[in-house]
C-alpha positions, 0 to 999 in steps of 0.5 A: 772344634765340634758345634752341634745344635739340635731341636725337636721343632727343626725345619729342614736344615735348622739343625747344625753339625759342624767341625772346624779347625782354629787357633789356640794361644796360651802364655803363662808365668809363675813367680816365686815371692819368697821361700813358700809363696808363689804367684802365677797367671795365664792367658788363653785365646782360642778362635774358630771361624765359620762355625756360626752365622747361617741362621738364628741369632748368630746370623742376625748379629753377624757372628761366625766365630767360637772362642774368646779370651780367658785370664787366670790368676793363682797364688799358692803357699807351700813347697 
């Protein structure tokens, strides 16, 4: 993941340009509910540590990770 933050009013090392690797997890299911109807869902989780936390609000709150969880649901009709 790449994280970049620039400001016209930055002083010294206020600008951020970081690249880090992390983990991604993806799981999903697709279930037929009849001949023409299907429902499905998926869960996605991503985390990248060490990108934030050196200044600004992320340092005040003690945050150093990017990422999070996403749930997605769908229904489809047709062949």
